[in-house]
N, CA, C and O atoms as CSV, one atom per row, in Angstrom:
chain,resi,resn,atom,element,x,y,z
A,1,MET,N,N,-149.531,-67.400,45.665
A,1,MET,CA,C,-149.074,-68.798,45.712
A,1,MET,C,C,-147.785,-68.955,44.897
A,1,MET,O,O,-147.668,-68.439,43.786
A,2,ILE,N,N,-146.851,-69.660,45.464
A,2,ILE,CA,C,-145.593,-69.926,44.755
A,2,ILE,C,C,-145.797,-71.131,43.842
A,2,ILE,O,O,-146.245,-72.191,44.279
A,3,LYS,N,N,-145.459,-70.946,42.559
A,3,LYS,CA,C,-145.527,-72.059,41.608
A,3,LYS,C,C,-144.192,-72.790,41.658
A,3,LYS,O,O,-143.132,-72.171,41.754
A,4,LYS,N,N,-144.263,-74.113,41.592
A,4,LYS,CA,C,-143.035,-74.907,41.628
A,4,LYS,C,C,-142.913,-75.736,40.351
A,4,LYS,O,O,-143.905,-76.178,39.771
A,5,ALA,N,N,-141.665,-75.927,39.936
A,5,ALA,CA,C,-141.388,-76.700,38.726
A,5,ALA,C,C,-140.174,-77.586,38.943
A,5,ALA,O,O,-139.300,-77.284,39.756
A,6,MET,N,N,-140.137,-78.673,38.208
A,6,MET,CA,C,-138.989,-79.576,38.230
A,6,MET,C,C,-138.387,-79.646,36.837
A,6,MET,O,O,-139.041,-79.333,35.842
A,7,LEU,N,N,-137.128,-80.062,36.786
A,7,LEU,CA,C,-136.450,-80.253,35.506
A,7,LEU,C,C,-136.383,-81.735,35.191
A,7,LEU,O,O,-136.136,-82.560,36.071
A,8,SER,N,N,-136.604,-82.063,33.934
A,8,SER,CA,C,-136.381,-83.418,33.447
A,8,SER,C,C,-135.279,-83.286,32.406
A,8,SER,O,O,-135.467,-82.698,31.342
A,9,GLN,N,N,-134.124,-83.851,32.746
A,9,GLN,CA,C,-132.923,-83.599,31.947
A,9,GLN,C,C,-132.185,-84.885,31.623
A,9,GLN,O,O,-131.777,-85.609,32.531
A,10,PRO,N,N,-132.006,-85.182,30.327
A,10,PRO,CA,C,-131.190,-86.356,29.974
A,10,PRO,C,C,-129.730,-86.098,30.346
A,10,PRO,O,O,-129.206,-85.009,30.112
A,11,MET,N,N,-129.079,-87.110,30.930
A,11,MET,CA,C,-127.698,-86.922,31.370
A,11,MET,C,C,-126.722,-87.901,30.735
A,11,MET,O,O,-125.520,-87.639,30.696
A,12,ALA,N,N,-127.222,-89.017,30.241
A,12,ALA,CA,C,-126.335,-90.032,29.655
A,12,ALA,C,C,-125.566,-89.430,28.479
A,12,ALA,O,O,-126.141,-88.769,27.614
A,13,GLY,N,N,-124.261,-89.671,28.467
A,13,GLY,CA,C,-123.421,-89.210,27.369
A,13,GLY,C,C,-123.100,-87.727,27.406
A,13,GLY,O,O,-122.527,-87.199,26.453
A,14,LYS,N,N,-123.454,-87.046,28.482
A,14,LYS,CA,C,-123.163,-85.615,28.599
A,14,LYS,C,C,-122.065,-85.394,29.649
A,14,LYS,O,O,-121.954,-86.151,30.613
A,15,THR,N,N,-121.267,-84.358,29.447
A,15,THR,CA,C,-120.234,-84.024,30.434
A,15,THR,C,C,-120.899,-83.303,31.608
A,15,THR,O,O,-122.013,-82.795,31.478
A,16,ASP,N,N,-120.216,-83.260,32.745
A,16,ASP,CA,C,-120.732,-82.526,33.898
A,16,ASP,C,C,-120.979,-81.066,33.521
A,16,ASP,O,O,-121.961,-80.463,33.954
A,17,GLU,N,N,-120.082,-80.507,32.714
A,17,GLU,CA,C,-120.204,-79.108,32.303
A,17,GLU,C,C,-121.471,-78.894,31.481
A,17,GLU,O,O,-122.194,-77.920,31.695
A,18,GLU,N,N,-121.746,-79.806,30.534
A,18,GLU,CA,C,-122.954,-79.693,29.703
A,18,GLU,C,C,-124.212,-79.800,30.565
A,18,GLU,O,O,-125.175,-79.061,30.361
A,19,ILE,N,N,-124.197,-80.720,31.526
A,19,ILE,CA,C,-125.341,-80.916,32.419
A,19,ILE,C,C,-125.597,-79.645,33.230
A,19,ILE,O,O,-126.733,-79.182,33.326
A,20,VAL,N,N,-124.540,-79.090,33.809
A,20,VAL,CA,C,-124.665,-77.885,34.625
A,20,VAL,C,C,-125.141,-76.704,33.778
A,20,VAL,O,O,-126.021,-75.957,34.206
A,21,ALA,N,N,-124.575,-76.527,32.588
A,21,ALA,CA,C,-124.955,-75.402,31.714
A,21,ALA,C,C,-126.434,-75.495,31.327
A,21,ALA,O,O,-127.148,-74.494,31.365
A,22,THR,N,N,-126.890,-76.686,30.956
A,22,THR,CA,C,-128.291,-76.892,30.587
A,22,THR,C,C,-129.195,-76.629,31.782
A,22,THR,O,O,-130.227,-75.968,31.664
A,23,ARG,N,N,-128.793,-77.153,32.928
A,23,ARG,CA,C,-129.570,-76.980,34.168
A,23,ARG,C,C,-129.674,-75.492,34.527
A,23,ARG,O,O,-130.756,-75.007,34.859
A,24,GLU,N,N,-128.562,-74.778,34.461
A,24,GLU,CA,C,-128.564,-73.358,34.817
A,24,GLU,C,C,-129.464,-72.547,33.882
A,24,GLU,O,O,-130.187,-71.656,34.329
A,25,ALA,N,N,-129.418,-72.860,32.577
A,25,ALA,CA,C,-130.266,-72.155,31.605
A,25,ALA,C,C,-131.745,-72.444,31.879
A,25,ALA,O,O,-132.583,-71.546,31.798
A,26,ALA,N,N,-132.056,-73.692,32.202
A,26,ALA,CA,C,-133.439,-74.081,32.491
A,26,ALA,C,C,-133.949,-73.382,33.750
A,26,ALA,O,O,-135.077,-72.889,33.783
A,27,ILE,N,N,-133.117,-73.345,34.776
A,27,ILE,CA,C,-133.504,-72.699,36.034
A,27,ILE,C,C,-133.756,-71.211,35.803
A,27,ILE,O,O,-134.719,-70.650,36.325
A,28,LYS,N,N,-132.894,-70.582,35.024
A,28,LYS,CA,C,-133.040,-69.161,34.713
A,28,LYS,C,C,-134.369,-68.915,33.981
A,28,LYS,O,O,-135.095,-67.975,34.304
A,29,ALA,N,N,-134.676,-69.756,33.005
A,29,ALA,CA,C,-135.925,-69.622,32.236
A,29,ALA,C,C,-137.143,-69.797,33.144
A,29,ALA,O,O,-138.109,-69.040,33.046
A,30,LEU,N,N,-137.093,-70.790,34.022
A,30,LEU,CA,C,-138.222,-71.043,34.924
A,30,LEU,C,C,-138.380,-69.935,35.959
A,30,LEU,O,O,-139.499,-69.513,36.251
A,31,GLU,N,N,-137.278,-69.466,36.509
A,31,GLU,CA,C,-137.351,-68.392,37.500
A,31,GLU,C,C,-137.911,-67.116,36.872
A,31,GLU,O,O,-138.619,-66.356,37.533
A,32,ALA,N,N,-137.591,-66.879,35.591
A,32,ALA,CA,C,-138.121,-65.719,34.871
A,32,ALA,C,C,-139.647,-65.810,34.738
A,32,ALA,O,O,-140.329,-64.790,34.639
A,33,GLU,N,N,-140.167,-67.025,34.737
A,33,GLU,CA,C,-141.618,-67.258,34.668
A,33,GLU,C,C,-142.253,-67.303,36.055
A,33,GLU,O,O,-143.457,-67.528,36.183
A,34,GLY,N,N,-141.445,-67.089,37.089
A,34,GLY,CA,C,-141.975,-67.049,38.451
A,34,GLY,C,C,-142.002,-68.381,39.175
A,34,GLY,O,O,-142.666,-68.513,40.203
A,35,TYR,N,N,-141.288,-69.373,38.653
A,35,TYR,CA,C,-141.268,-70.691,39.298
A,35,TYR,C,C,-140.137,-70.818,40.307
A,35,TYR,O,O,-139.056,-70.254,40.138
A,36,GLU,N,N,-140.417,-71.567,41.351
A,36,GLU,CA,C,-139.387,-72.005,42.297
A,36,GLU,C,C,-139.009,-73.417,41.828
A,36,GLU,O,O,-139.884,-74.190,41.437
A,37,ILE,N,N,-137.733,-73.752,41.863
A,37,ILE,CA,C,-137.267,-75.036,41.341
A,37,ILE,C,C,-137.239,-76.094,42.443
A,37,ILE,O,O,-136.709,-75.868,43.531
A,38,VAL,N,N,-137.819,-77.245,42.137
A,38,VAL,CA,C,-137.775,-78.399,43.041
A,38,VAL,C,C,-136.615,-79.279,42.579
A,38,VAL,O,O,-136.542,-79.647,41.406
A,39,ASN,N,N,-135.723,-79.611,43.485
A,39,ASN,CA,C,-134.532,-80.379,43.130
A,39,ASN,C,C,-134.854,-81.794,42.648
A,39,ASN,O,O,-135.613,-82.528,43.282
A,40,THR,N,N,-134.261,-82.154,41.517
A,40,THR,CA,C,-134.354,-83.539,41.033
A,40,THR,C,C,-132.960,-84.067,40.692
A,40,THR,O,O,-132.815,-85.041,39.954
A,41,LEU,N,N,-131.938,-83.408,41.243
A,41,LEU,CA,C,-130.561,-83.877,41.078
A,41,LEU,C,C,-130.109,-84.326,42.461
A,41,LEU,O,O,-129.752,-83.504,43.305
A,42,PHE,N,N,-130.127,-85.625,42.684
A,42,PHE,CA,C,-129.921,-86.157,44.023
A,42,PHE,C,C,-128.468,-86.553,44.232
A,42,PHE,O,O,-127.992,-87.550,43.689
A,43,THR,N,N,-127.779,-85.751,45.027
A,43,THR,CA,C,-126.340,-85.945,45.213
A,43,THR,C,C,-125.984,-86.209,46.665
A,43,THR,O,O,-124.807,-86.365,46.991
A,44,ASP,N,N,-126.986,-86.261,47.554
A,44,ASP,CA,C,-126.670,-86.475,48.969
A,44,ASP,C,C,-126.247,-87.927,49.226
A,44,ASP,O,O,-126.383,-88.795,48.363
A,45,GLU,N,N,-125.750,-88.155,50.394
A,45,GLU,CA,C,-125.173,-89.449,50.779
A,45,GLU,C,C,-126.138,-90.626,50.563
A,45,GLU,O,O,-125.709,-91.718,50.188
A,46,TRP,N,N,-127.421,-90.407,50.796
A,46,TRP,CA,C,-128.440,-91.456,50.647
A,46,TRP,C,C,-128.414,-92.056,49.243
A,46,TRP,O,O,-128.754,-93.226,49.061
A,47,TYR,N,N,-128.014,-91.262,48.251
A,47,TYR,CA,C,-127.998,-91.708,46.854
A,47,TYR,C,C,-126.607,-92.070,46.347
A,47,TYR,O,O,-126.407,-92.235,45.144
A,48,SER,N,N,-125.648,-92.193,47.258
A,48,SER,CA,C,-124.308,-92.623,46.838
A,48,SER,C,C,-124.359,-94.112,46.489
A,48,SER,O,O,-125.237,-94.840,46.951
A,49,SER,N,N,-123.416,-94.545,45.677
A,49,SER,CA,C,-123.352,-95.963,45.270
A,49,SER,C,C,-123.266,-96.876,46.485
A,49,SER,O,O,-123.935,-97.908,46.542
A,50,GLU,N,N,-122.435,-96.492,47.461
A,50,GLU,CA,C,-122.249,-97.323,48.657
A,50,GLU,C,C,-123.554,-97.455,49.438
A,50,GLU,O,O,-123.930,-98.553,49.850
A,51,SER,N,N,-124.237,-96.337,49.637
A,51,SER,CA,C,-125.486,-96.334,50.396
A,51,SER,C,C,-126.556,-97.169,49.691
A,51,SER,O,O,-127.300,-97.911,50.332
A,52,MET,N,N,-126.624,-97.040,48.380
A,52,MET,CA,C,-127.616,-97.821,47.629
A,52,MET,C,C,-127.315,-99.309,47.735
A,52,MET,O,O,-128.216,-100.130,47.903
A,53,LYS,N,N,-126.035,-99.641,47.633
A,53,LYS,CA,C,-125.634,-101.045,47.751
A,53,LYS,C,C,-126.033,-101.586,49.120
A,53,LYS,O,O,-126.593,-102.678,49.224
A,54,GLU,N,N,-125.745,-100.822,50.165
A,54,GLU,CA,C,-126.098,-101.226,51.539
A,54,GLU,C,C,-127.595,-101.448,51.695
A,54,GLU,O,O,-128.020,-102.361,52.402
A,55,ARG,N,N,-128.400,-100.608,51.031
A,55,ARG,CA,C,-129.861,-100.720,51.129
A,55,ARG,C,C,-130.412,-101.822,50.233
A,55,ARG,O,O,-131.604,-102.128,50.287
A,56,GLY,N,N,-129.552,-102.422,49.407
A,56,GLY,CA,C,-129.999,-103.505,48.540
A,56,GLY,C,C,-130.661,-103.040,47.255
A,56,GLY,O,O,-131.399,-103.796,46.623
A,57,VAL,N,N,-130.398,-101.786,46.862
A,57,VAL,CA,C,-130.973,-101.278,45.611
A,57,VAL,C,C,-130.330,-102.013,44.443
A,57,VAL,O,O,-129.110,-102.008,44.282
A,58,VAL,N,N,-131.169,-102.643,43.634
A,58,VAL,CA,C,-130.694,-103.404,42.478
A,58,VAL,C,C,-130.775,-102.548,41.212
A,58,VAL,O,O,-129.870,-102.579,40.378
A,59,GLN,N,N,-131.855,-101.789,41.073
A,59,GLN,CA,C,-132.084,-100.943,39.897
A,59,GLN,C,C,-131.849,-99.479,40.280
A,59,GLN,O,O,-132.788,-98.757,40.615
A,60,ILE,N,N,-130.597,-99.057,40.226
A,60,ILE,CA,C,-130.236,-97.704,40.660
A,60,ILE,C,C,-130.974,-96.619,39.865
A,60,ILE,O,O,-131.485,-95.681,40.477
A,61,PRO,N,N,-131.053,-96.703,38.525
A,61,PRO,CA,C,-131.795,-95.663,37.803
A,61,PRO,C,C,-133.265,-95.577,38.247
A,61,PRO,O,O,-133.846,-94.493,38.273
A,62,LEU,N,N,-133.848,-96.708,38.588
A,62,LEU,CA,C,-135.238,-96.727,39.043
A,62,LEU,C,C,-135.378,-96.054,40.408
A,62,LEU,O,O,-136.400,-95.427,40.687
A,63,CYS,N,N,-134.378,-96.176,41.242
A,63,CYS,CA,C,-134.365,-95.501,42.546
A,63,CYS,C,C,-134.380,-93.986,42.345
A,63,CYS,O,O,-135.135,-93.277,43.011
A,64,PHE,N,N,-133.548,-93.490,41.428
A,64,PHE,CA,C,-133.520,-92.057,41.127
A,64,PHE,C,C,-134.849,-91.602,40.522
A,64,PHE,O,O,-135.355,-90.533,40.863
A,65,LEU,N,N,-135.408,-92.410,39.631
A,65,LEU,CA,C,-136.684,-92.074,38.998
A,65,LEU,C,C,-137.801,-92.007,40.033
A,65,LEU,O,O,-138.642,-91.110,39.981
A,66,ALA,N,N,-137.815,-92.944,40.968
A,66,ALA,CA,C,-138.842,-92.960,42.012
A,66,ALA,C,C,-138.782,-91.679,42.837
A,66,ALA,O,O,-139.818,-91.090,43.144
A,67,LYS,N,N,-137.586,-91.246,43.194
A,67,LYS,CA,C,-137.420,-90.013,43.967
A,67,LYS,C,C,-137.850,-88.807,43.138
A,67,LYS,O,O,-138.472,-87.882,43.661
A,68,SER,N,N,-137.524,-88.815,41.864
A,68,SER,CA,C,-137.907,-87.736,40.974
A,68,SER,C,C,-139.436,-87.627,40.877
A,68,SER,O,O,-139.990,-86.528,40.920
A,69,LEU,N,N,-140.108,-88.774,40.746
A,69,LEU,CA,C,-141.572,-88.781,40.681
A,69,LEU,C,C,-142.175,-88.307,42.002
A,69,LEU,O,O,-143.196,-87.619,42.012
A,70,GLU,N,N,-141.543,-88.678,43.112
A,70,GLU,CA,C,-142.007,-88.189,44.416
A,70,GLU,C,C,-141.919,-86.661,44.449
A,70,GLU,O,O,-142.859,-85.998,44.890
A,71,ASN,N,N,-140.812,-86.104,43.991
A,71,ASN,CA,C,-140.644,-84.656,43.985
A,71,ASN,C,C,-141.588,-83.981,42.991
A,71,ASN,O,O,-141.954,-82.820,43.174
A,72,MET,N,N,-141.986,-84.707,41.933
A,72,MET,CA,C,-142.947,-84.175,40.972
A,72,MET,C,C,-144.274,-83.860,41.675
A,72,MET,O,O,-145.006,-82.967,41.249
A,73,SER,N,N,-144.576,-84.585,42.737
A,73,SER,CA,C,-145.828,-84.353,43.461
A,73,SER,C,C,-145.874,-82.963,44.099
A,73,SER,O,O,-146.948,-82.503,44.486
A,74,LEU,N,N,-144.740,-82.298,44.213
A,74,LEU,CA,C,-144.657,-80.951,44.785
A,74,LEU,C,C,-144.810,-79.864,43.723
A,74,LEU,O,O,-144.844,-78.677,44.050
A,75,CYS,N,N,-144.902,-80.265,42.446
A,75,CYS,CA,C,-144.779,-79.323,41.330
A,75,CYS,C,C,-146.078,-79.016,40.606
A,75,CYS,O,O,-147.007,-79.822,40.551
A,76,HIS,N,N,-146.095,-77.806,40.051
A,76,HIS,CA,C,-147.182,-77.370,39.178
A,76,HIS,C,C,-146.789,-77.572,37.715
A,76,HIS,O,O,-147.650,-77.664,36.840
A,77,ALA,N,N,-145.483,-77.638,37.458
A,77,ALA,CA,C,-144.989,-77.731,36.080
A,77,ALA,C,C,-143.745,-78.604,36.014
A,77,ALA,O,O,-143.050,-78.814,37.008
A,78,ALA,N,N,-143.490,-79.105,34.815
A,78,ALA,CA,C,-142.266,-79.873,34.547
A,78,ALA,C,C,-141.633,-79.303,33.282
A,78,ALA,O,O,-142.305,-79.084,32.274
A,79,TYR,N,N,-140.329,-79.068,33.359
A,79,TYR,CA,C,-139.565,-78.490,32.255
A,79,TYR,C,C,-138.726,-79.604,31.643
A,79,TYR,O,O,-137.920,-80.230,32.331
A,80,PHE,N,N,-138.917,-79.849,30.350
A,80,PHE,CA,C,-138.204,-80.931,29.675
A,80,PHE,C,C,-137.104,-80.370,28.792
A,80,PHE,O,O,-137.363,-79.646,27.830
A,81,CYS,N,N,-135.858,-80.722,29.142
A,81,CYS,CA,C,-134.690,-80.280,28.392
A,81,CYS,C,C,-134.592,-81.041,27.077
A,81,CYS,O,O,-135.072,-82.169,26.959
A,82,LYS,N,N,-133.963,-80.406,26.090
A,82,LYS,CA,C,-133.790,-81.023,24.770
A,82,LYS,C,C,-133.240,-82.436,24.903
A,82,LYS,O,O,-132.355,-82.697,25.718
A,83,GLY,N,N,-133.773,-83.341,24.094
A,83,GLY,CA,C,-133.333,-84.724,24.104
A,83,GLY,C,C,-134.098,-85.594,25.087
A,83,GLY,O,O,-133.805,-86.783,25.210
A,84,TRP,N,N,-135.079,-85.023,25.796
A,84,TRP,CA,C,-135.830,-85.781,26.808
A,84,TRP,C,C,-136.463,-87.032,26.213
A,84,TRP,O,O,-136.573,-88.060,26.881
A,85,GLU,N,N,-136.882,-86.938,24.944
A,85,GLU,CA,C,-137.596,-88.067,24.339
A,85,GLU,C,C,-136.691,-89.274,24.077
A,85,GLU,O,O,-137.173,-90.367,23.777
A,86,ASN,N,N,-135.376,-89.065,24.193
A,86,ASN,CA,C,-134.430,-90.172,23.997
A,86,ASN,C,C,-133.945,-90.776,25.309
A,86,ASN,O,O,-133.113,-91.683,25.303
A,87,ALA,N,N,-134.457,-90.283,26.429
A,87,ALA,CA,C,-134.013,-90.761,27.742
A,87,ALA,C,C,-135.178,-91.455,28.441
A,87,ALA,O,O,-136.229,-90.855,28.667
A,88,ARG,N,N,-134.980,-92.695,28.771
A,88,ARG,CA,C,-136.018,-93.535,29.381
A,88,ARG,C,C,-136.695,-92.857,30.578
A,88,ARG,O,O,-137.923,-92.789,30.640
A,89,GLY,N,N,-135.900,-92.357,31.523
A,89,GLY,CA,C,-136.469,-91.727,32.718
A,89,GLY,C,C,-137.266,-90.478,32.381
A,89,GLY,O,O,-138.335,-90.250,32.947
A,90,CYS,N,N,-136.754,-89.669,31.467
A,90,CYS,CA,C,-137.450,-88.442,31.062
A,90,CYS,C,C,-138.786,-88.769,30.395
A,90,CYS,O,O,-139.779,-88.077,30.616
A,91,ARG,N,N,-138.809,-89.827,29.576
A,91,ARG,CA,C,-140.076,-90.220,28.922
A,91,ARG,C,C,-141.115,-90.617,29.961
A,91,ARG,O,O,-142.292,-90.285,29.815
A,92,ILE,N,N,-140.697,-91.322,31.006
A,92,ILE,CA,C,-141.625,-91.729,32.071
A,92,ILE,C,C,-142.086,-90.497,32.845
A,92,ILE,O,O,-143.265,-90.375,33.178
A,93,GLU,N,N,-141.162,-89.586,33.132
A,93,GLU,CA,C,-141.540,-88.343,33.817
A,93,GLU,C,C,-142.530,-87.541,32.974
A,93,GLU,O,O,-143.478,-86.963,33.506
A,94,HIS,N,N,-142.310,-87.506,31.656
A,94,HIS,CA,C,-143.200,-86.775,30.742
A,94,HIS,C,C,-144.600,-87.382,30.771
A,94,HIS,O,O,-145.597,-86.663,30.842
A,95,GLU,N,N,-144.666,-88.693,30.717
A,95,GLU,CA,C,-145.959,-89.380,30.751
A,95,GLU,C,C,-146.684,-89.085,32.063
A,95,GLU,O,O,-147.888,-88.826,32.066
A,96,ALA,N,N,-145.955,-89.126,33.170
A,96,ALA,CA,C,-146.548,-88.831,34.486
A,96,ALA,C,C,-147.032,-87.381,34.536
A,96,ALA,O,O,-148.135,-87.115,35.015
A,97,ALA,N,N,-146.227,-86.452,34.053
A,97,ALA,CA,C,-146.605,-85.031,34.061
A,97,ALA,C,C,-147.882,-84.824,33.248
A,97,ALA,O,O,-148.784,-84.092,33.657
A,98,LYS,N,N,-147.939,-85.487,32.083
A,98,LYS,CA,C,-149.106,-85.367,31.203
A,98,LYS,C,C,-150.349,-85.954,31.882
A,98,LYS,O,O,-151.404,-85.320,31.921
A,99,GLU,N,N,-150.210,-87.157,32.408
A,99,GLU,CA,C,-151.343,-87.866,33.013
A,99,GLU,C,C,-151.866,-87.188,34.275
A,99,GLU,O,O,-153.053,-87.282,34.588
A,100,TYR,N,N,-150.975,-86.501,35.004
A,100,TYR,CA,C,-151.379,-85.876,36.255
A,100,TYR,C,C,-151.596,-84.373,36.135
A,100,TYR,O,O,-151.761,-83.682,37.140
A,101,GLY,N,N,-151.594,-83.869,34.905
A,101,GLY,CA,C,-152.014,-82.501,34.654
A,101,GLY,C,C,-151.040,-81.397,35.012
A,101,GLY,O,O,-151.454,-80.264,35.257
A,102,LEU,N,N,-149.734,-81.711,35.049
A,102,LEU,CA,C,-148.755,-80.653,35.263
A,102,LEU,C,C,-148.626,-79.842,33.971
A,102,LEU,O,O,-148.818,-80.370,32.876
A,103,LYS,N,N,-148.305,-78.584,34.109
A,103,LYS,CA,C,-147.995,-77.781,32.929
A,103,LYS,C,C,-146.674,-78.314,32.390
A,103,LYS,O,O,-145.722,-78.503,33.147
A,104,ILE,N,N,-146.614,-78.555,31.092
A,104,ILE,CA,C,-145.380,-79.064,30.484
A,104,ILE,C,C,-144.720,-77.957,29.689
A,104,ILE,O,O,-145.342,-77.334,28.828
A,105,ILE,N,N,-143.455,-77.719,29.987
A,105,ILE,CA,C,-142.676,-76.681,29.337
A,105,ILE,C,C,-141.487,-77.361,28.648
A,105,ILE,O,O,-140.821,-78.206,29.246
A,106,TYR,N,N,-141.227,-76.993,27.406
A,106,TYR,CA,C,-140.105,-77.578,26.669
A,106,TYR,C,C,-139.000,-76.544,26.479
A,106,TYR,O,O,-139.261,-75.364,26.245
A,107,GLU,N,N,-137.765,-77.014,26.586
A,107,GLU,CA,C,-136.616,-76.138,26.312
A,107,GLU,C,C,-136.721,-75.653,24.871
A,107,GLU,O,O,-137.009,-76.432,23.962
A,108,GLU,N,N,-136.487,-74.374,24.676
A,108,GLU,CA,C,-136.561,-73.766,23.323
A,108,GLU,C,C,-135.507,-74.358,22.421
A,108,GLU,O,O,-135.410,-73.979,21.254
């Protein structure tokens, strides 16, 4: 059976380079443990500002969080990057992972 994991990563106040570097390190660590990564970085057209506006999305961060929680349903584990406890969405993802029995892994 293939084990799947998602990343929970704070992004506010970070550069694109910092986000990518953290993400790449997390993916490498998870793959070394035998996990397949479930995407939680939504960059397709459906999540563009224009598309969200057209759909009437008022709470954009909540839209991303909802999709992230949906993808969590595919996972056996959740990997929490440093600083997760200071990010609203990451705290909610952590609570969901805990309550629904996912293995929780913390960045070293």
